MIPAZA-248126 format. One record per residue: x, y, z of N, C-alpha, C, O in turn; residue in one letter; residue number from 1. Coordinates in steps of 0.2 Angstrom, whole numbers, plus 5000, padded with zeros to 4 digits. Layout:
+--------+---------+------+---------+----------+-------+--------+---------+------+--------+---------+------+---+-----+
: n_east : n_north : n_up : ca_east : ca_north : ca_up : c_east : c_north : c_up : o_east : o_north : o_up : r :   k :
+--------+---------+------+---------+----------+-------+--------+---------+------+--------+---------+------+---+-----+
:      X :       Y :    Z :       X :        Y :     Z :      X :       Y :    Z :      X :       Y :    Z : a : NUM :
...
+--------+---------+------+---------+----------+-------+--------+---------+------+--------+---------+------+---+-----+
end
This chain:
+--------+---------+------+---------+----------+-------+--------+---------+------+--------+---------+------+---+-----+
: n_east : n_north : n_up : ca_east : ca_north : ca_up : c_east : c_north : c_up : o_east : o_north : o_up : r :   k :
+--------+---------+------+---------+----------+-------+--------+---------+------+--------+---------+------+---+-----+
:   5118 :    4909 : 5013 :    5116 :     4914 :  5016 :   5121 :    4923 : 5012 :   5127 :    4924 : 5011 : m :   1 :
:   5116 :    4927 : 5010 :    5119 :     4933 :  5007 :   5124 :    4937 : 5012 :   5124 :    4938 : 5018 : a :   2 :
:   5130 :    4940 : 5006 :    5135 :     4943 :  5012 :   5131 :    4952 : 5012 :   5127 :    4954 : 5008 : s :   3 :
:   5134 :    4954 : 5018 :    5129 :     4961 :  5020 :   5132 :    4967 : 5015 :   5138 :    4968 : 5015 : k :   4 :
:   5128 :    4971 : 5011 :    5130 :     4974 :  5006 :   5129 :    4982 : 5012 :   5126 :    4983 : 5016 : t :   5 :
:   5134 :    4987 : 5010 :    5132 :     4995 :  5011 :   5134 :    5000 : 5007 :   5140 :    5000 : 5005 : a :   6 :
:   5129 :    5003 : 5005 :    5130 :     5008 :  5001 :   5127 :    5016 : 5006 :   5127 :    5016 : 5012 : t :   7 :
:   5127 :    5020 : 5002 :    5125 :     5028 :  5004 :   5122 :    5029 : 5002 :   5121 :    5025 : 4997 : k :   8 :
:   5116 :    5034 : 5003 :    5109 :     5035 :  5002 :   5107 :    5041 : 5003 :   5108 :    5043 : 5009 : v :   9 :
:   5104 :    5046 : 4999 :    5101 :     5051 :  5002 :   5094 :    5052 : 5004 :   5090 :    5051 : 5000 : t :  10 :
:   5092 :    5053 : 5007 :    5084 :     5053 :  5010 :   5084 :    5061 : 5013 :   5089 :    5062 : 5016 : i :  11 :
:   5079 :    5065 : 5012 :    5077 :     5069 :  5012 :   5083 :    5075 : 5014 :   5082 :    5080 : 5019 : g :  12 :
:   5087 :    5074 : 5009 :    5092 :     5078 :  5010 :   5098 :    5077 : 5013 :   5103 :    5080 : 5011 : g :  13 :
:   5098 :    5070 : 5019 :    5106 :     5069 :  5020 :   5107 :    5062 : 5018 :   5104 :    5057 : 5015 : k :  14 :
:   5114 :    5064 : 5020 :    5116 :     5056 :  5017 :   5119 :    5052 : 5024 :   5121 :    5053 : 5030 : t :  15 :
:   5115 :    5046 : 5022 :    5115 :     5041 :  5028 :   5120 :    5032 : 5023 :   5120 :    5030 : 5017 : y :  16 :
:   5122 :    5031 : 5027 :    5126 :     5023 :  5025 :   5121 :    5017 : 5028 :   5120 :    5016 : 5034 : t :  17 :
:   5120 :    5015 : 5023 :    5114 :     5009 :  5024 :   5117 :    5003 : 5022 :   5120 :    5001 : 5017 : l :  18 :
:   5116 :    4998 : 5027 :    5120 :     4991 :  5027 :   5114 :    4984 : 5026 :   5109 :    4986 : 5029 : s :  19 :
:   5113 :    4980 : 5024 :    5110 :     4974 :  5025 :   5110 :    4969 : 5019 :   5113 :    4970 : 5014 : g :  20 :
:   5108 :    4963 : 5021 :    5108 :     4959 :  5016 :   5105 :    4960 : 5009 :   5106 :    4955 : 5005 : n :  21 :
:   5103 :    4965 : 5009 :    5099 :     4966 :  5003 :   5104 :    4971 : 4998 :   5108 :    4974 : 5001 : e :  22 :
:   5102 :    4970 : 4991 :    5107 :     4972 :  4986 :   5106 :    4980 : 4987 :   5101 :    4983 : 4989 : s :  23 :
:   5111 :    4983 : 4986 :    5114 :     4990 :  4983 :   5108 :    4994 : 4981 :   5105 :    4999 : 4984 : e :  24 :
:   5106 :    4989 : 4975 :    5099 :     4992 :  4971 :   5092 :    4993 : 4975 :   5089 :    4998 : 4974 : a :  25 :
:   5091 :    4987 : 4979 :    5085 :     4987 :  4983 :   5086 :    4993 : 4991 :   5082 :    4996 : 4994 : y :  26 :
:   5092 :    4994 : 4991 :    5093 :     5000 :  4996 :   5093 :    5006 : 4993 :   5092 :    5010 : 4997 : l :  27 :
:   5093 :    5008 : 4987 :    5093 :     5014 :  4985 :   5086 :    5014 : 4981 :   5084 :    5019 : 4979 : q :  28 :
:   5084 :    5008 : 4981 :    5075 :     5008 :  4979 :   5070 :    5010 : 4986 :   5065 :    5014 : 4987 : e :  29 :
:   5074 :    5008 : 4990 :    5071 :     5009 :  4997 :   5072 :    5017 : 4997 :   5066 :    5020 : 4997 : v :  30 :
:   5076 :    5020 : 4997 :    5079 :     5028 :  5000 :   5075 :    5030 : 4993 :   5070 :    5033 : 4995 : a :  31 :
:   5075 :    5030 : 4987 :    5070 :     5034 :  4983 :   5063 :    5035 : 4984 :   5060 :    5040 : 4983 : a :  32 :
:   5060 :    5028 : 4989 :    5053 :     5027 :  4990 :   5051 :    5034 : 4996 :   5047 :    5038 : 4997 : y :  33 :
:   5056 :    5033 : 4998 :    5056 :     5037 :  5004 :   5057 :    5045 : 5004 :   5055 :    5049 : 5008 : l :  34 :
:   5060 :    5046 : 4998 :    5060 :     5053 :  4996 :   5055 :    5055 : 4992 :   5055 :    5061 : 4990 : n :  35 :
:   5051 :    5050 : 4989 :    5046 :     5052 :  4985 :   5041 :    5053 : 4991 :   5038 :    5059 : 4991 : e :  36 :
:   5040 :    5049 : 4997 :    5034 :     5051 :  5001 :   5036 :    5057 : 5005 :   5031 :    5060 : 5007 : k :  37 :
:   5043 :    5060 : 5006 :    5044 :     5066 :  5009 :   5041 :    5070 : 5006 :   5037 :    5073 : 5009 : i :  38 :
:   5042 :    5071 : 4998 :    5041 :     5075 :  4994 :   5034 :    5077 : 4992 :   5032 :    5083 : 4991 : a :  39 :
:   5032 :    5070 : 4992 :    5023 :     5072 :  4993 :   5020 :    5076 : 4999 :   5016 :    5081 : 4998 : q :  40 :
:   5024 :    5074 : 5005 :    5022 :     5077 :  5011 :   5022 :    5085 : 5009 :   5017 :    5088 : 5008 : l :  41 :
:   5029 :    5087 : 5009 :    5032 :     5093 :  5007 :   5029 :    5098 : 5003 :   5030 :    5104 : 5005 : r :  42 :
:   5025 :    5095 : 4997 :    5021 :     5099 :  4993 :   5014 :    5102 : 4998 :   5012 :    5108 : 4998 : s :  43 :
:   5012 :    5098 : 5001 :    5006 :     5100 :  5006 :   5010 :    5106 : 5010 :   5015 :    5106 : 5013 : d :  44 :
:   5005 :    5112 : 5008 :    5006 :     5120 :  5012 :   5005 :    5117 : 5020 :   5007 :    5120 : 5025 : e :  45 :
:   5002 :    5112 : 5021 :    4999 :     5112 :  5029 :   5006 :    5109 : 5031 :   5010 :    5113 : 5033 : d :  46 :
:   5007 :    5104 : 5030 :    5012 :     5099 :  5031 :   5018 :    5103 : 5034 :   5022 :    5101 : 5038 : y :  47 :
:   5019 :    5110 : 5030 :    5026 :     5113 :  5032 :   5024 :    5118 : 5037 :   5028 :    5121 : 5039 : r :  48 :
:   5018 :    5119 : 5039 :    5017 :     5121 :  5048 :   5018 :    5120 : 5052 :   5019 :    5124 : 5057 : t :  49 :
:   5018 :    5111 : 5052 :    5018 :     5109 :  5058 :   5025 :    5107 : 5061 :   5029 :    5108 : 5057 : v :  50 :
:   5026 :    5105 : 5067 :    5032 :     5105 :  5071 :   5036 :    5098 : 5065 :   5033 :    5095 : 5061 : p :  51 :
:   5042 :    5097 : 5067 :    5045 :     5093 :  5064 :   5043 :    5087 : 5066 :   5042 :    5082 : 5062 : m :  52 :
:   5043 :    5085 : 5075 :    5040 :     5080 :  5075 :   5035 :    5076 : 5073 :   5034 :    5070 : 5073 : d :  53 :
:   5030 :    5081 : 5073 :    5024 :     5080 :  5070 :   5025 :    5080 : 5064 :   5019 :    5080 : 5061 : m :  54 :
:   5029 :    5080 : 5059 :    5031 :     5080 :  5052 :   5032 :    5072 : 5052 :   5028 :    5068 : 5048 : r :  55 :
:   5037 :    5071 : 5056 :    5040 :     5063 :  5055 :   5035 :    5058 : 5058 :   5035 :    5052 : 5058 : n :  56 :
:   5028 :    5062 : 5062 :    5022 :     5056 :  5062 :   5019 :    5056 : 5057 :   5015 :    5051 : 5056 : v :  57 :
:   5019 :    5061 : 5054 :    5014 :     5061 :  5048 :   5017 :    5056 : 5041 :   5014 :    5052 : 5038 : l :  58 :
:   5023 :    5058 : 5040 :    5027 :     5053 :  5038 :   5025 :    5046 : 5040 :   5022 :    5043 : 5036 : l :  59 :
:   5027 :    5043 : 5044 :    5027 :     5036 :  5047 :   5020 :    5033 : 5046 :   5019 :    5028 : 5043 : q :  60 :
:   5015 :    5037 : 5047 :    5007 :     5036 :  5045 :   5006 :    5036 : 5040 :   5003 :    5031 : 5038 : l :  61 :
:   5009 :    5040 : 5036 :    5009 :     5037 :  5028 :   5012 :    5030 : 5025 :   5008 :    5026 : 5023 : n :  62 :
:   5016 :    5029 : 5027 :    5021 :     5023 :  5027 :   5016 :    5017 : 5030 :   5015 :    5011 : 5028 : l :  63 :
:   5015 :    5019 : 5034 :    5009 :     5012 :  5038 :   5003 :    5013 : 5033 :   5002 :    5009 : 5029 : a :  64 :
:   5002 :    5016 : 5034 :    4995 :     5017 :  5027 :   4996 :    5012 : 5021 :   4993 :    5007 : 5019 : d :  65 :
:   5002 :    5015 : 5018 :    5005 :     5011 :  5012 :   5008 :    5004 : 5013 :   5010 :    5000 : 5009 : d :  66 :
:   5009 :    5003 : 5019 :    5010 :     4997 :  5021 :   5003 :    4992 : 5022 :   5002 :    4988 : 5018 : y :  67 :
:   4998 :    4993 : 5026 :    4991 :     4991 :  5026 :   4987 :    4991 : 5020 :   4984 :    4986 : 5020 : f :  68 :
:   4987 :    4995 : 5016 :    4984 :     4995 :  5010 :   4988 :    4988 : 5004 :   4985 :    4984 : 5001 : k :  69 :
:   4995 :    4989 : 5006 :    4998 :     4984 :  5002 :   4997 :    4976 : 5005 :   4996 :    4971 : 5001 : a :  70 :
:   4996 :    4975 : 5012 :    4995 :     4970 :  5014 :   4989 :    4967 : 5013 :   4990 :    4961 : 5012 : r :  71 :
:   4982 :    4971 : 5013 :    4975 :     4970 :  5010 :   4976 :    4968 : 5003 :   4972 :    4963 : 5002 : s :  72 :
:   4979 :    4970 : 4999 :    4979 :     4968 :  4994 :   4982 :    4962 : 4990 :   4981 :    4959 : 4985 : e :  73 :
:   4987 :    4961 : 4994 :    4993 :     4955 :  4995 :   4985 :    4949 : 4996 :   4982 :    4945 : 4993 : i :  74 :
:   4984 :    4952 : 5002 :    4977 :     4946 :  5005 :   4972 :    4946 : 5000 :   4969 :    4940 : 5000 : r :  75 :
:   4970 :    4950 : 4995 :    4965 :     4950 :  4991 :   4966 :    4947 : 4985 :   4961 :    4944 : 4982 : r :  76 :
:   4972 :    4947 : 4981 :    4975 :     4942 :  4976 :   4976 :    4938 : 4980 :   4972 :    4935 : 4979 : l :  77 :
:   4979 :    4935 : 4986 :    4978 :     4926 :  4986 :   4973 :    4925 : 4988 :   4972 :    4919 : 4988 : q :  78 :
:   4969 :    4927 : 4990 :    4961 :     4925 :  4990 :   4959 :    4923 : 4983 :   4956 :    4918 : 4981 : k :  79 :
:   4961 :    4929 : 4979 :    4957 :     4925 :  4971 :   4962 :    4921 : 4967 :   4961 :    4920 : 4961 : a :  80 :
:   4968 :    4921 : 4971 :    4974 :     4915 :  4967 :   4969 :    4908 : 4971 :   4965 :    4904 : 4967 : v :  81 :
:   4968 :    4907 : 4976 :    4965 :     4901 :  4980 :   4958 :    4900 : 4975 :   4958 :    4895 : 4971 : e :  82 :
:   4954 :    4907 : 4975 :    4946 :     4904 :  4973 :   4948 :    4901 : 4962 :   4944 :    4898 : 4958 : e :  83 :
:   4955 :    4904 : 4961 :    4955 :     4900 :  4955 :   4958 :    4895 : 4954 :   4958 :    4892 : 4949 : r :  84 :
:   4963 :    4893 : 4960 :    4964 :     4886 :  4959 :   4958 :    4882 : 4960 :   4956 :    4877 : 4956 : e :  85 :
:   4954 :    4884 : 4966 :    4949 :     4880 :  4967 :   4944 :    4877 : 4961 :   4942 :    4871 : 4961 : q :  86 :
:   4942 :    4883 : 4955 :    4941 :     4881 :  4951 :   4943 :    4878 : 4946 :   4940 :    4876 : 4941 : d :  87 :
:   4949 :    4878 : 4947 :    4953 :     4875 :  4941 :   4952 :    4869 : 4942 :   4950 :    4865 : 4938 : l :  88 :
:   4954 :    4865 : 4949 :    4952 :     4858 :  4952 :   4946 :    4856 : 4951 :   4945 :    4851 : 4949 : s :  89 :
:   4941 :    4861 : 4952 :    4934 :     4858 :  4949 :   4933 :    4857 : 4943 :   4930 :    4852 : 4942 : d :  90 :
:   4935 :    4859 : 4937 :    4935 :     4858 :  4932 :   4940 :    4852 : 4930 :   4938 :    4848 : 4927 : l :  91 :
:   4946 :    4852 : 4932 :    4950 :     4846 :  4930 :   4947 :    4838 : 4934 :   4948 :    4832 : 4932 : k :  92 :
:   4942 :    4840 : 4940 :    4939 :     4834 :  4942 :   4932 :    4833 : 4937 :   4930 :    4827 : 4936 : h :  93 :
:   4928 :    4837 : 4933 :    4924 :     4835 :  4931 :   4926 :    4834 : 4922 :   4922 :    4832 : 4918 : e :  94 :
:   4932 :    4836 : 4921 :    4936 :     4833 :  4914 :   4937 :    4827 : 4912 :   4935 :    4824 : 4907 : l :  95 :
:   4939 :    4824 : 4918 :    4941 :     4817 :  4920 :   4934 :    4813 : 4922 :   4933 :    4807 : 4920 : v :  96 :
:   4929 :    4816 : 4926 :    4922 :     4812 :  4926 :   4918 :    4811 : 4918 :   4915 :    4806 : 4917 : a :  97 :
:   4920 :    4817 : 4915 :    4917 :     4819 :  4908 :   4921 :    4810 : 4903 :   4918 :    4806 : 4899 : t :  98 :
:   4929 :    4810 : 4905 :    4931 :     4808 :  4899 :   4930 :    4799 : 4902 :   4930 :    4795 : 4898 : q :  99 :
:   4929 :    4798 : 4909 :    4925 :     4792 :  4910 :   4919 :    4791 : 4907 :   4919 :    4786 : 4903 : m : 100 :
:   4915 :    4793 : 4908 :    4909 :     4792 :  4906 :   4910 :    4794 : 4899 :   4905 :    4791 : 4897 : k : 101 :
:   4913 :    4796 : 4895 :    4916 :     4795 :  4887 :   4918 :    4787 : 4885 :   4916 :    4784 : 4881 : l : 102 :
:   4922 :    4786 : 4889 :    4926 :     4780 :  4886 :   4921 :    4775 : 4891 :   4924 :    4770 : 4890 : e : 103 :
:   4916 :    4774 : 4894 :    4912 :     4770 :  4897 :   4907 :    4768 : 4891 :   4905 :    4762 : 4890 : a : 104 :
:   4904 :    4775 : 4888 :    4899 :     4775 :  4883 :   4903 :    4773 : 4877 :   4899 :    4770 : 4873 : a : 105 :
:   4907 :    4773 : 4875 :    4913 :     4771 :  4870 :   4914 :    4764 : 4870 :   4914 :    4761 : 4865 : s : 106 :
:   4914 :    4762 : 4876 :    4913 :     4753 :  4878 :   4906 :    4752 : 4876 :   4905 :    4750 : 4870 : l : 107 :
:   4902 :    4753 : 4879 :    4895 :     4750 :  4878 :   4894 :    4752 : 4869 :   4891 :    4748 : 4866 : r : 108 :
:   4897 :    4756 : 4868 :    4894 :     4757 :  4859 :   4899 :    4751 : 4856 :   4897 :    4747 : 4852 : q : 109 :
:   4904 :    4750 : 4858 :    4908 :     4745 :  4853 :   4905 :    4737 : 4858 :   4908 :    4733 : 4855 : d : 110 :
:   4902 :    4735 : 4861 :    4899 :     4730 :  4864 :   4892 :    4730 : 4861 :   4889 :    4725 : 4862 : s : 111 :
:   4891 :    4733 : 4859 :    4883 :     4733 :  4857 :   4885 :    4733 : 4850 :   4881 :    4736 : 4846 : a : 112 :
:   4890 :    4732 : 4847 :    4891 :     4734 :  4838 :   4893 :    4728 : 4837 :   4893 :    4727 : 4831 : a : 113 :
:   4896 :    4723 : 4842 :    4898 :     4718 :  4842 :   4892 :    4712 : 4843 :   4894 :    4706 : 4843 : n : 114 :
+--------+---------+------+---------+----------+-------+--------+---------+------+--------+---------+------+---+-----+
end
């Protein structure tokens, strides 16, 4: 079991102490991702005019959107991998069948030659 890590991060201009089983670098990466999302939203003039609770909801919706898009992409990639694995399996079976036919033809040719 991994040891617990604690690190200070700055999110949205405030400093927090995060702790978890992940590495300090990972926790910093998560904080940087959140800061990037916050900066994207803050760059939108309309965002700056809505109440703080609505800003938080918009941030959460953006994070959820990223999550669902990533999950969808993972599923698409998993399906593509499964299809490639099936194609590879089919090709291997075809190769074995062709090798068996070649060996049988070679044996028939050797028998006919003798």
